[in-house]
N, C-alpha and C positions, 0 to 999 in steps of 0.2 A: 680518505682524502677529505680535507677541509675545504669547503667552498667559501671564498671570501666575498660576502655580499657587499654591494655598493650602497645599500640602504643606510641612510644617515644614522639611525639608531644602532644598527649593527656595527658601524664604524666607531661610534661613541663607545660602545661596549668593549670592542677589541682594544681601543686606545686606553680606556680606563683599566682594563685588566692588565695591560702591559705596564701602565704607570704604577699600579699597586706593587709591582715587583721591581721596577727599575725606571730611571729617567729615560727619555727618548728624544732624539733629535728629529727635526723635520724630515731630513733625508732618510733616517731609519724608519720613520712612520710610513713613508712612501714605499720603501723597499720591503720592509718586513711585514707591515700590516695592510699594504695595498690601499692606503689612504692618500689620495692625491692632494687634498687641501687640509693638512693637519691643523693649521691655525684656526680654521673655522670650527673643527670638531673640538679643539681646546676651548675656544670661546663658549661654545654650547655647554661644555662640561662645567666651565666656570659659572655660567648662568644657572646651572642646576645646583650650584653650591659647593662644588669641589674647589679646594684651595690649591691651585696649580700656579707655579711661578715659572717665569721664563728667564733663562740665562742665555746670553749671546756669545757665540764662539766662532772663530774663523777656522775653517777646515781646508786643507790642501788636497785637491782631487788628483794631483799630478799634472793637470792641465791648467788649472787656475785655482785661486783661493776664493772661497765663498763664505759669507757670513750666514750662519744658520742658528736657529733657535734650539735650545735644549730645554725640554719641559720636565718639571719635577713636581710630583704630587706631594704636598705636605700633609701631615697628620693622618696619613693613610686613608683618606677618603672624604666623604661629604661632611662638611661642617654645618650645613644648613638644616 
């Protein structure tokens, strides 16, 4: 069983590992990685030199439409 730590560094590592394999949305980061404030972790990763870009998309949840961020890691990692 994997314990998902709420420690900031652990959240950054989980998010970066996921981004190395695939883009992720804000909603997916919350649901899959248990990161409640993905935008903050993305900003921190950017400050560490990771080239992450944001695309905005609208998703329909069945109840309403929401604008969410999709994060993409370019160049496979840290450019700094």
